[in-house]
N, C-alpha and C positions, 0 to 999 in steps of 0.2 A: 433441677439438673440441666446443665448446658447441653445443647444439641448442635448438630452441624447443619449446614445448608446442603440438604440432600440433592439439590438440583445439580451439584457437581458430579454426582454419581451417574448422571445421564450422559456425560460427555464421552464421545467416542473418538474424536479426531486427534486426541493427544498422542496416539500411537505412531503417527507418521514419521517424525524425525528420529525418535528412539528406534523404530523398526528399521529405518535406513541405516542407522549406526550399527544395529545388531547384525544385519545382513552383511554390511561391509566388513565388520570385525570378523565374522565367521569366514568370509572369503579370504581375508588376509591370513587368518590362522591356518587355513588349508593350503595357502599359496605363499609361504614365507619368501620375503625378498621382492615380491611383486609391488610395483608402484601403482597406487590408485590415484586417479585424477578426478577432481571434483568440479562438476558444472551444475551443481544442484542448489546451492544456497544463495539467497539474495542479499549477500553481505559484501559491502565495498572492500576493496583491497588496496587502493592507492592512497598515499599519504595526504594529509591536509596540505593545502597550497600555502606558499610563503606569506601571502597577504593575510590569510586567516590566522596562521600561526602567530604572525606579528600582532594582530589584534587580540588574540588570546593572551599573549604575554603582557600586553599593555593592560589588559583587564586584571591580570594577576598583580601587576605592579601597583595598580590603584588600591587594591585591597591590602597592600603592604605598607601603605602610607596613611597615617591617621587623618591627614587633611582630605584624602580622597576615598577613604574606606566607606563602604556601604554594607548594611545588613539587610534585613527584610525590606522589601519594597512596600509601598503604601497599599498595594493590591497584588493579586496573583496574575493580573492580565498581561503583564510584561512591560518592559521599558517603552516609554512613549516613542523614543527615537527609533526603536526597532519596528514598532507597529506603524509608524509613519513611513518608514522605508518600505514595508510590505504593501501599504496602501498605494505608494507610488508605483511599485511593481505592477499592481493590478490595473492601475490607470493606463499602463502601456497596452493592456488588453481591451481598453475601452470600458473598464469597470470602475465605478466610483464607490469607494468604501470610506466610512468614518472609522477613526481609530477605536472607537468604543465597540465596534463590531468584530475586532480582531483580538483573539486571546492566544498569547504565546504559551507554549507548554513544553514538556520534556519529550515530546515525540508524537507522531501520528498514531502509533499503535495504542498507547494509553488513551488518547482522545477517542479513537474509534471504539475502544472498549467502554469508556465511561459515558459517552454521549447518550446512550440509551437510558441512563439513570434519571434523566430529567423528563422522561415520558412515562405514561401510565403503563402498568404491567399488563393491562388488557389490550394494548395496541397490537394489531396484527402486523407482523414483520414479513417483508419480502426480501429475498436475497438473490443475486445472480448465482447461477449454478453452472460451472464451478466458481468458487469464491474463496477469498482469503479467510481462513478459519475463524479469525477473531470476531467477525460480524455475527456468525451463528453462535459460537460458543458463549459469548457474553450475554446473549439473549436467553440461551439455555440456563445459564447461571442465575439470571434475573427471574426465572420462573415463567417465561412467556411461552414455553413449549411443553409438549409431552415428551415421551421417549422416542428414540430413533428406531425407525422401522425401515429396513433395507437401505440404510444410509441417510434417510430423510427424517427430520424431526416432525412429529405431529404438531400442528399449530403454526408452522412456518410455511409461507408460500414460496416455492422455488421457481425462479424465472429461468428457464433453460437457455443456455448459450451454446449454440450448436453451429456446425459448419453451414447449415441451411440458413440461419439468420445472421451469419457473419460474426458469431460469438458475441452478439449484443442482444439483450433480451427485448422481446415485445412487451408492451405495457400489460400489466396483469388484467385478466378477464374479470376478476372480482375486486371488491374494494379492499385495499390494504391501507395501513396507516404510516408505516416506516418502510422506506425502500433503500437498500444499500447498493450503491453503484460505484465501481472503481474504474477510472479511465485516466491514463493508460492502465489496462487491466493486468492485475496479478491474479492468476497465472498466465492468461492467454496472450498477453502482449498486444491486445487489440485496442484501438483508440476509437472512442465514440465520435461520430460526426455531429455537426450542429443540429441537423434535422432530427437525429436520433434523440438528442437531449431535449429538443423542443417538444417531442412527443411525450417524454417523461414529465416535463414541466407542465404541459397541458393536462395530463392525467392527475398529477399531484394537486394542481390548483382546483380541478373539478371535484376532487375527493377530499380536500383539506388534508392531504397526506404530506409527509416530509421526506425529501430525498436527502440521504446522508451520503455525500459525494466525496470519495477518497481520491485526491489528485496528487498523491505522493510522488508519482513519476512524471508529472506534467512537464518538467524541464527537458524530458527526452523527446518531446514533440517538436519536429522540425518543420512541419507543414503549417504555414500561418492560417490555412483554411480550417484546421482542426482546433477546436476550443481547448484552451489550457485551464479554463475555469468554467464552471457551470453558470456563473453569473454573466457570461457572455450571451446567454439566452435571456431574452426579455421575459420578465416576470419571475425569474428564478429566485430573486431575493425574498419573495413572499412564501416560498415553499422549500428552500434548500439550505442545508448546512454544508460547508466545505471544510475538509480536513487536508492538511498538507504537511510537508516535512523538509528539513534541511539535510536529511540523511543521504539521499541518493545522488544529489548533484554537488554537494559540498563535502561529503565524506564524514558527516556527523553521526554515523550509525552508532559509534561508541561514545560520542560526545553528548548526544541526545538534545534535540531541539526541534520543535514543530509548531504549528499554529492551527487554530480552528476559527472559522468565520461564522458567526451567528448574526445574520442581518437584523436590524431593528424592525424591518418590514415583515419579518417572518411571523405568521400567525397559524394557530391550530384551533381546534374546537374550543370555544368559550374563552378565548384569549384576545387581548388587544395587542397591537404592534408594540414591540419592546419587551413583552412578557417573557418570551422564550429566551431572548438575549439575557434578561435579568436572571432567569433561572440558572443558565449555564454559569453566569458570573457568580451566583451564590454557591453553586456546587464547587466551583474552583476555589473560591475564597474559604470555603469550609474545609475542603480536603486537600488543598494544595497551596504551598507557600510561594509558588512561582518558580520559573526556571532559574538555573544558576546564573548569578550576576556575571561570572566569568564567561560562560557560554554565550550569553546574550551579547556581551561586548565583542566576543570573537565573531559572532554572526554579522556584526556591523561591517566587518571587512568584506563580506559577500557583496555589499551594495556599493563598493568603490569600483572605479573603472577597472583597476587591476584585478580585484577579487572576482568581478563578474566574468572577466576573460578567463581566469584560471578555472572557475567552475564550469564554464562552457567547454574548456579543454578537457576537463575530467569526464564530462558527459560524452564528448566525442571519442575519448579513449575507450570507454566501455562499448560505445556503439560500433567501433571498429571490430571489437570482439564479436558483437552480435552479427555483423555483416559476414565475418569469417565463418562463424558457426553455421549460419544459414546457407552460405555458399557450399559448404561441404555436405550438409544434409540434403540440399537440393540435388547435388551432384550424384549422390548415391541412391536417390530415388525415394526419399522419405517426404511425406506431405507435411509442410511446415507453415505455421502462422506466426504473426507477431515478429519481433526483432527489427522492426523498421522505425517505430516511434516509441520503443520501449526496450528495456534491457532483458526481456524474457522472450524465449521462443517456445512455442507450443506445437508439438508434433503428434501426429497420429501414430500409434504403435503399429508396426507392420504386421501384415498377415493376421489381422484381427486378434492380436495378442492382448492379454490384459495388461494393465499398467504395471503391476508387480512382476509379471512374467518378463516384460520387456526390461524392467530394472535389472533383473537377474541376468538376462542375456547381455545387456550392455556392459554390466560389471564383469561378467565372466569372459567375454570375448574381447572387449576393448579396454577393460579396466577403468571405465569411466562411471562415475556416480552422478545420477540426475535425480529428479523428483517425480514419483508416480503421480499422474494426474488425478487418480481416485482419492488422493489425500486432500484434495480441494473440494470434495463433494461428489455425489453420485454422477453428476454430469461430466466429471473428469475421467471416468473409467474409459480405458482404451486410448488415453492420451498420456503425454509425458512432457514435463517442463525442463528446459535447460536455461541456465542463467549466464549472462554475459559478464558478470562481475568476476574479475580475475586478472592476473598479470598476463600481458600479451603472450609471453613465451609459454606459460602454463596452458592457456587456452589453445594455442597452436599445437602443442604436444598432444592435448586431448583430442582435438579434431582430426589430427593425422592418424591417431590410433583408431578412431571411429572409421575413418575412410579405409584404412588398410586392413582392419581386423573384424569389423562387424559384418556378419553374413546375413543377407536378406533373401 
């Protein structure tokens, strides 16, 4: 008789966005005609730029001609030209990568979910708290944890991110094997400094641990002193995997494209250099036929002079939203973090309110929907995330309503 993977039954975080939808729907049913403004979802809103659209059309045209048609690639790693372009981008950060270390995929989220599959089920996992739910949930599904007790899964080491430590975790006090780190961070919007990453790399090397570094929002970092890649830290290639995305600076959220870097120098217990890289290659070639030819061709437009400028303009557009949101929140006396080098703002709920109580208050008084911080883990309780993704006019409408109608 077939059975199911009962580890799925342990999952608790899946209620977050359905619960947001339920509460919003209930409010609208009780208040017909009221307009609800949304500052909660990390989804881009602005159209693809002209250069990228042109490159996508050219890729489609190639598939329409027998002379230029392509089917499956020779491997799932991605087009060589695209991987070379990514390697050149990293060289601008002082990071040297071989194309064999770069794996193009259909997005950072699936890679963040799938990367754990190449590691043993007995590995001890550490995550930032609060954290993007996919890091925890996929390890729960894989069977590395017990059940959740008071919001924390048995078997996972939670690394608190608090106001006291600047929302960046201290190194674990015990030995762990896999550490999930996101910078710029979702949900807090905080960016790790080079010295903070150096401490993590030193710990990982000493303990033969692996840092899984999510850099999906790196394009939003405007201070050159802040690292855009963990490989800007000496020694990181021996202990870190980096995951990134075209979604947030290129508008590929619905188009789907990302990449993961698994350095040949990366080693874990009882492996030689190149072994972990080969494992990820084997996983991808077994379960993935490669990112869309059309999408990869479209991404090449990102690396032209015009495309790079258009993507920078898109980032600047969203960061203007972040600046405006932060300006209003500061003005009315809320304590706010992030929103400087990331499109997310993390604020403390006023008057020691719970995250969900503040959700209801913001919705009922200002008609604005955000994301309760408790949905990102127990460390998020008492906090709230707002997103800068949105049209300027919609964001302005929302923040004006917050300023005029939210009572503190």
